[in-house]
Phi, psi and omega in degrees: 000131180284162184302321179298312178302317178299318178298319182291318179294319177293332181287320177295320178300316184295321182293318178293321182276359176058043172271093193296308184298317178294312181301315181291322178299310178300320178302314184292317178299313179291330168302313180299316186292326179294319177298315177297319175300320182289328179294322184284323185083025179200173179297145172282141175271170184305309183300328181292318180289325173294325179293321178294322175291324176296317184296318182295320181291318181295315177304315179289326178297318172302311177295320177301318180295320181288324180288326183289319179300321180277003181069029181254079185288329176305312179285327177295330177291318181299312182297309182310310181298320174298323183289323179299316181294319180292319185302329178304319187268357176272149174294157182295138186281152180291145171282163181305315184293315179296318178294323180290331177289319182292321179293321175298320176298313180297322178295316181289326175298318179283333179083028181282145181221349180219169182291344180298330183269008186299320176308313183292324178291314179297322178292328181277333186270322188304319179299335184278338185244000188304125171086357182238354177213150179281133184302326178289328177293318180299313185297319182297315174301318179299311178299321179300320186283330185265002175277000000 
């Protein structure tokens, strides 16, 4: 079963169980996926659907940080609940050690030795970790290795 079908099935279950937060979050995510489908002009493939989920999660994490900073705990709680719902459908994130191993291998593969070559390293690296690692963590590790 594809991720979109799983989301649709879980949306129906959330509607029957009257789980308001889960229902609303799944509706928003499915809407994002439908918009991406229209943008591409074809059905979404699994990696594209995962990318939409990852983008939705990141957007909510950014909002959560802003709401927390502004002292809006009510809105922060809503964003936090949505992050929990979305995270269930994303692949498990890489640990620091696993990510560091992949970055080290890509740096050696590209033959990078300075920060000037960071763009080439990131271009080769991101497709390998997309949806499984935070971009900021990847960037931090690449900068450490190229320093």
